[in-house]
C-alpha positions in Angstrom: -0.1 0.0 0.0 2.6 2.4 0.7 4.6 1.5 -2.4 1.3 2.5 -4.4 0.8 5.8 -2.5 4.7 6.4 -3.2 4.2 5.5 -6.8 1.4 7.8 -7.2 2.9 10.8 -5.6 6.0 10.1 -8.0 3.9 10.3 -11.0 2.1 13.6 -9.9 3.0 15.4 -13.2 1.3 12.8 -15.1 -1.6 11.5 -13.1 -3.3 14.9 -12.6 -2.2 15.6 -9.1 0.1 18.3 -10.3 -2.6 19.8 -12.4 -4.9 19.9 -9.4 -2.6 21.8 -7.4 -2.0 24.1 -10.2 -5.6 24.7 -10.6 -6.2 25.4 -6.6 -3.4 28.1 -7.0 -5.3 29.8 -9.9 -8.5 29.4 -8.0 -7.0 31.2 -5.1 -5.6 33.9 -7.2 -9.0 34.8 -8.5 -11.0 34.4 -5.4 -8.5 36.5 -3.2 -8.0 39.0 -6.0 -11.7 39.6 -5.8 -11.6 40.0 -2.1 -9.0 42.8 -2.5 -11.2 44.7 -4.6 -14.3 44.2 -2.2 -12.2 44.7 1.1 -9.1 46.7 0.0 -7.0 44.8 2.3 -3.4 44.6 0.8 -2.8 41.2 2.1 -5.5 39.7 -0.2 -3.5 41.3 -3.1 0.1 39.8 -2.0 -1.3 36.2 -1.5 -3.4 36.5 -4.8 -0.2 37.5 -6.6 2.0 34.9 -5.0 -0.7 32.1 -5.9 -0.4 33.3 -9.5 3.2 33.3 -9.7 3.6 29.9 -8.0 0.8 28.3 -10.2 2.6 29.7 -13.4 6.1 28.5 -12.2 4.6 24.6 -11.7 2.8 24.8 -15.1 5.9 23.7 -17.1 6.0 20.3 -15.1 2.5 19.0 -15.7 2.0 16.6 -18.5 -0.9 15.4 -20.5 -3.1 18.7 -20.1 -4.0 21.5 -22.3 -1.1 23.6 -21.9 1.5 20.8 -22.0 2.1 21.2 -25.8 3.0 25.1 -25.2 5.7 24.4 -22.8 7.1 21.7 -25.1 7.0 24.2 -28.1 9.7 26.7 -28.7 7.6 29.6 -27.4 6.8 27.9 -24.2 10.8 27.3 -23.7 11.2 31.0 -24.5 8.5 32.0 -22.0 10.0 29.8 -19.2 13.5 31.1 -19.8 12.2 34.6 -19.6 10.0 33.9 -16.5 11.8 31.7 -14.2 14.0 34.1 -12.4 11.8 37.0 -12.0 9.3 34.6 -10.6 11.8 33.4 -8.0 12.3 36.9 -6.9 8.7 37.8 -7.0 7.4 34.8 -5.2 10.0 35.3 -2.3 9.0 39.1 -1.9 5.0 38.6 -2.0 5.2 35.7 0.3 7.1 37.8 2.9 4.9 40.9 2.3 1.9 38.7 2.8 3.1 37.5 6.3 4.1 41.0 7.3 0.8 42.6 6.2 -1.9 39.9 7.6 0.2 39.8 10.9 0.4 43.8 11.0 4.2 43.9 11.2 4.2 47.3 10.1 2.9 48.5 13.4 4.4 46.0 15.8 7.7 45.5 14.2 8.8 48.2 11.7 12.6 47.1 11.5 11.4 43.8 10.1 9.5 45.8 7.3 12.2 48.1 6.6 14.8 45.0 6.5 12.2 43.3 3.7 11.9 46.3 1.7 15.7 47.4 1.7 16.8 43.9 1.3 14.7 42.7 -1.7 14.8 46.1 -3.7 18.5 46.2 -2.9 19.1 42.7 -4.4 16.7 43.8 -7.4 19.0 45.8 -9.3 21.9 43.2 -9.3 19.6 40.3 -9.7 17.8 41.5 -12.7 20.9 42.9 -14.5 22.4 39.3 -14.4 18.9 37.9 -15.4 19.3 40.0 -18.5 22.9 38.6 -19.1 21.3 35.2 -18.9 18.6 36.1 -21.5 21.5 37.1 -24.1 23.6 34.0 -23.1 21.9 31.0 -21.7 25.2 29.5 -20.6 25.9 32.1 -18.0 25.5 30.9 -14.4 25.9 34.3 -12.7 21.9 34.6 -11.9 22.2 31.1 -10.2 25.2 32.4 -8.1 23.2 35.6 -7.4 20.3 33.0 -6.4 22.5 31.0 -4.0 24.7 33.8 -2.4 22.1 36.7 -2.2 18.2 35.7 -2.8 18.6 32.3 -0.9 20.2 33.9 2.0 17.9 36.8 2.2 14.8 34.6 1.9 16.1 32.1 4.8 16.7 35.3 7.0 13.4 37.0 6.3 11.6 33.3 6.7 13.3 32.8 10.4 12.9 36.3 11.4 9.2 36.6 10.3 8.6 32.8 11.8 9.9 34.2 15.2 7.8 37.6 15.0 4.7 35.5 14.2 5.3 33.1 17.2 5.6 36.3 19.4 1.8 37.7 18.1 -1.0 36.9 20.3 -3.5 36.3 17.7 -5.5 33.4 16.9 -4.5 33.3 13.2 -0.9 32.9 14.2 -1.0 29.0 14.5 -2.4 28.7 10.9 0.3 30.9 9.5 3.0 28.9 11.4 1.5 25.6 10.1 1.5 26.9 6.6 5.0 28.2 6.7 6.3 25.2 8.2 4.9 22.9 5.6 6.4 25.0 2.7 9.7 25.3 4.7 9.9 21.6 5.3 9.1 20.8 1.4 11.8 22.8 0.5 14.3 21.3 2.8 13.3 17.7 1.7 13.5 18.6 -2.2 17.0 20.2 -1.4 18.3 17.2 0.2 17.2 15.1 -2.8 18.6 17.5 -5.5 21.8 17.3 -3.5 22.0 13.6 -3.3 21.2 13.2 -7.0 23.4 16.3 -7.7 20.5 17.9 -9.9 16.9 18.8 -9.4 14.7 15.7 -9.9 11.1 16.3 -11.1 9.7 13.2 -9.8 10.2 14.5 -6.1 8.5 17.6 -7.0 5.1 16.1 -5.4 6.7 17.1 -2.1 6.7 20.5 -2.9 3.1 20.1 -4.3 1.9 18.8 -0.9 3.8 21.5 0.9 1.9 24.1 -1.3 -1.3 22.4 -0.6 -0.9 22.4 3.0 0.3 26.0 2.9 -2.7 27.3 0.7 -4.9 25.3 3.2 -3.5 27.1 6.3 -3.2 30.5 4.7 -6.7 30.5 3.5 -8.1 29.4 6.9 -6.0 32.2 8.3 -7.5 34.8 5.9 -11.1 33.4 6.6 -10.7 33.7 10.4 -9.2 37.3 9.9 -12.1 38.0 7.8 -14.6 36.8 10.2 -13.0 38.3 13.2 -13.1 42.0 11.5 -16.7 41.1 10.7 -17.5 40.3 14.4 -15.6 43.5 15.8 -17.2 45.7 13.2 -20.9 44.3 14.1 -20.0 44.7 17.8 -18.8 48.4 17.1 -22.1 49.2 15.3 -24.3 47.5 18.1 -22.4 49.8 20.5 -23.1 52.9 18.0 -26.6 52.1 17.6 -27.2 51.5 21.3 -25.5 55.0 22.1 -28.0 56.7 19.7 -31.0 55.1 20.9 -30.0 56.3 24.5 -29.3 59.8 23.3 -32.9 59.8 21.8 -34.4 58.4 24.8 -32.7 61.0 26.9 -34.0 63.7 24.7 -37.4 62.5 25.1 -37.6 62.4 28.6 -36.4 65.8 28.6 -39.1 67.2 26.1 -41.8 65.3 28.2 -40.6 66.8 31.4 -40.9 70.3 30.2 -44.2 69.4 28.7 -45.5 68.1 32.1 -44.2 71.1 34.0 -45.8 73.7 31.6 -49.2 72.1 32.1 -48.9 71.8 36.0 -47.9 75.5 35.8 -51.1 76.4 33.5 -53.1 74.4 35.9 -51.9 76.4 38.7 -52.5 79.5 37.0 -56.0 78.8 36.2 -56.8 78.1 39.9 -56.0 81.8 40.9 -59.1 83.1 39.7 -60.6 85.1 42.6 -60.0 88.6 43.7 -59.0 87.6 47.2 -56.2 85.7 45.7 -54.8 88.6 43.7 -51.7 89.2 45.7 -50.8 85.3 45.9 -51.5 85.5 42.1 -48.9 88.2 41.8 -46.3 86.3 43.3 -47.3 83.5 41.5 -47.2 85.2 38.2 -43.4 86.3 39.2 -42.8 82.5 39.8 -44.5 81.5 36.7 -42.6 83.8 34.6 -39.2 82.5 36.1 -40.3 79.0 35.5 -41.0 79.6 32.0 -37.8 81.5 31.3 -36.1 78.5 32.8 -38.2 76.0 30.8 -37.4 78.0 27.6 -34.0 77.6 28.5 -34.2 73.9 28.7 -35.9 73.7 25.7 -33.1 76.0 24.0 -30.6 73.4 25.6 -32.5 70.4 24.4 -32.4 71.8 20.9 -28.7 72.4 21.0 -27.7 69.0 22.3 -29.0 66.8 19.4 -27.4 69.5 17.2 -24.0 69.1 19.1 -24.0 65.4 19.0 -24.8 65.2 15.3 -22.1 67.1 14.5 -19.6 65.1 16.9 -20.9 61.9 15.2 -20.2 63.2 11.8 -16.7 64.1 12.7 -15.9 60.5 13.7 -18.2 58.4 11.4 -15.4 57.5 8.9 -13.7 55.6 11.5 -16.6 53.1 11.6 -16.5 52.4 8.1 -12.6 51.9 7.6 -12.5 48.3 9.0 -10.1 49.3 11.6 -11.2 48.0 14.6 -8.6 49.2 17.2 -9.3 52.8 16.1 -13.0 52.4 15.9 -13.0 51.2 19.5 -10.6 53.8 20.6 -12.9 56.6 19.1 -16.0 55.1 20.2 -14.6 55.3 23.7 -13.4 59.0 23.5 -16.9 59.9 21.8 -18.8 58.0 24.8 -17.0 60.1 27.2 -17.7 63.3 25.4 -21.5 62.4 25.3 -21.4 61.7 28.9 -19.9 65.0 29.5 -22.5 67.0 27.2 -25.5 65.0 29.1 -24.3 65.7 32.5 -23.9 69.6 31.6 -26.9 69.7 29.9 -28.6 69.0 33.0 -27.4 72.2 34.7 -27.8 75.7 34.2 -24.0 76.2 35.4 -21.0 74.4 35.3 -17.5 75.1 36.4 -15.1 76.8 33.9 -13.1 73.9 34.0 -15.6 71.5 33.0 -16.5 73.7 30.1 -13.2 73.8 28.8 -12.7 70.2 29.2 -15.7 69.4 27.2 -14.4 71.7 24.6 -10.8 70.1 24.6 -12.8 66.7 24.1 -14.7 68.1 21.0 -11.8 69.6 19.5 -9.7 66.6 19.7 -12.4 64.5 17.8 -12.6 67.6 15.3 -8.8 67.5 15.0 -9.1 63.8 13.9 -11.4 64.4 11.2 -8.4 66.6 9.8 -6.2 63.9 10.3 -4.5 66.0 13.4 -3.8 68.9 11.3 -5.5 71.5 13.6 -3.4 72.9 16.5 -5.6 73.8 19.6 -4.0 76.1 22.1 -5.6 77.2 25.7 -4.2 80.2 27.5 -5.6 81.2 30.9 -4.4 83.6 33.5 -3.0 81.5 36.5 -4.7 83.7 39.1 -8.5 82.6 37.6 -10.1 79.9 39.8 -11.4 77.9 36.9 -12.4 75.1 39.2 -14.8 77.7 40.9 -16.0 80.0 38.6 -19.3 79.2 36.9 -20.5 79.7 33.4 -23.4 78.8 31.3 -23.1 75.1 30.2 -22.0 74.4 26.6 -21.5 78.2 26.0 -18.3 78.1 24.0 -19.1 74.9 21.9 -21.1 76.9 19.0 -18.5 79.4 18.6 -15.9 76.6 18.4 -17.7 74.8 16.0 -18.3 77.6 13.7 -14.4 78.4 13.9 -13.9 74.5 12.7 -16.6 74.0 10.2 -17.1 77.5 8.6 -13.6 79.0 9.2 -11.0 76.2 9.3 -12.3 73.2 7.2 -11.7 74.6 4.0 -8.3 76.2 5.1 -5.3 74.8 3.3 -2.6 74.5 5.5 -2.0 74.5 9.2 -5.2 75.1 11.2 -4.9 77.1 14.5 -7.6 77.5 17.0 -7.0 79.6 20.1 -8.7 80.0 23.3 -7.8 82.7 26.1 -9.4 83.5 29.4 -8.7 86.8 30.9 -10.0 88.4 34.3 -7.8 87.4 37.0 -8.5 90.5 39.2 -11.7 89.6 41.3 -13.4 92.9 40.1 -12.9 92.4 36.6 -15.5 90.5 34.6 -14.4 87.2 32.7 -13.5 87.4 29.2 -13.0 84.4 26.9 -11.4 85.0 23.5 -12.1 82.4 20.8 -9.9 82.9 17.7 -8.7 81.2 14.6 -6.8 81.6 11.5 -9.6 80.1 9.0 -11.0 81.9 5.6 -12.8 84.4 7.4 -16.6 85.3 7.5 -16.5 86.9 4.1 -15.2 83.6 2.0 -17.3 81.3 4.5 -20.6 83.3 3.5 -19.5 83.2 -0.2 -18.9 79.2 0.2 -22.2 78.8 1.5 -24.0 80.6 -1.1 -22.3 78.3 -3.7 -23.6 75.5 -1.6 -27.3 75.9 -1.3 -27.8 72.5 0.2 -25.4 73.4 3.2 -27.8 73.8 6.2 -27.6 77.0 8.4 -26.4 76.5 11.9 -28.6 77.4 14.9 -25.8 78.0 17.3 -25.4 81.7 17.6 -29.0 82.6 17.9 -29.6 79.8 20.6 -26.4 81.4 22.5 -27.9 84.9 22.3 -31.2 83.9 23.4 -29.4 82.0 26.3 -27.2 85.1 27.3 -30.6 87.2 27.3 -32.0 85.1 29.8 -28.7 84.6 32.0 -28.4 88.6 32.0 -32.0 89.0 33.1 -31.7 86.0 35.6 -28.3 87.1 37.3 -28.7 90.6 36.7 -25.3 90.7 35.0 -24.0 91.6 31.4 -23.8 88.3 29.2 -22.7 89.3 25.8 -20.4 88.6 22.9 -19.0 90.3 19.8 -17.6 88.8 16.5 -14.6 90.3 14.9 -12.9 89.7 11.4 -9.1 89.4 11.4 -7.5 91.3 8.6 -3.9 92.1 7.6 -3.4 95.8 8.0 -1.2 96.2 4.9 -2.7 93.6 2.2 -6.1 93.6 3.6 -6.2 89.9 3.4 -8.3 87.7 5.9 -6.5 86.4 8.7 -9.2 84.7 10.4 -12.3 85.4 13.0 -12.1 86.2 16.7 -15.1 85.8 19.1 -14.8 87.7 22.3 -17.3 86.9 25.2 -17.8 89.1 28.5 -19.7 87.9 31.4 -19.8 88.3 35.3 -17.6 86.0 37.3 -20.4 83.9 39.1 -19.5 82.1 42.1 -21.3 79.0 43.8 -23.6 80.0 46.7 -22.2 79.2 50.0 -23.9 76.4 52.0 -26.2 77.3 54.5 -24.7 77.2 58.1 -25.6 74.2 60.1 -28.3 74.8 63.0 -27.4 73.7 66.5 -30.5 71.9 68.3 
């Protein structure tokens, strides 16, 4: 029985086994090339091309099939002479690049990737020059010496080094990659020993390479399939978390609107109950209370409008990370976005928050927007050291619409370095609080011109909402809450240099706790 199996494999070039291996390699080429165009992952392309080159190299050994006559003719022999040596170099570099790409060596082991690139491309000029010599003089063995003393050692170093790095990786697919590399390496070793013993290459032992290639293809295909499954599962997990966050935000918005509606109905009922003249004094007091309540409810309503507006823009800033199939980056930015949303929701339940809290929310928002510009935006905060930012109270989410306008209307279409600066002044206790938001964007005039050219661009409600809010705060706290917007222009050339927003407000401090009563 063993002899029968041995004879079968020894005649693999004639009995169809070799043709089967070549067919599998061409099928893998077509399949993974389609996967590359669908998913845009480079390891699909590297392995597809590796399978193609390997399959075309083995075709000349297969007998009794439709392409056998071609390789027995002069044109086939000429093709083999032209293709053989470049195929050796291409198979080596494609195999190594596939391992480096699927195991993400560029991120974890950049030295290996640099060594492979410089190594193979460094050999290429000499290798292909000697190949050209061989084409003009087939009796020249210089290309063979180059393979033995340059390409083969390079392959061995890259293989062993890559094998060790794969072992170090903490990924499930590494076991399939290791098994595939091992089967291919063992087949090379066995064939080399046979060739040394026989002092020449023997096509009858080529079945060993066929078996090695089949095992390697099976293991690598399983590794690629598992990698694709893990990416899909992770993507689905991220999408579920994203949808859950949106549903939670919608639920919060509906609960706030319902609470506002219930309080308005309750207040109207109290007013209707005050119908007699005897209750006039009480009615006047209650009317004042109702007016304050309505002002407060209007303020809450404005804030509830601003929250979805803010959340929508923040989601637009990071939505691209959820469609890039980059699982680590998607999870990282989802965590940052969740932290920002939590800060917004906590602040939206309060009239006033500390200056520190307001600036922290702006910092998180700017970081997310900066990622949209691929970290092309420089953010600077300058604040007087004597300002007690952890104590001073400011209207919640006051600065965000101004920062949003600076980014979306001033900086987003500006070429080159984008700068956003926030200055906080007013260190003396008697001085009002002054907050300056400036940018080096295209300016308001150019921004208005772009909006006119783009009729589908929605108009932001941020500034009108902030104006109404500041009016309410001016009445409620009997202070001057206001803002002004200035265009920054070069005095000599008249060229716009950006926009500056100056906000003035009194310094609000928390009310002291009432003294404890002693009984």
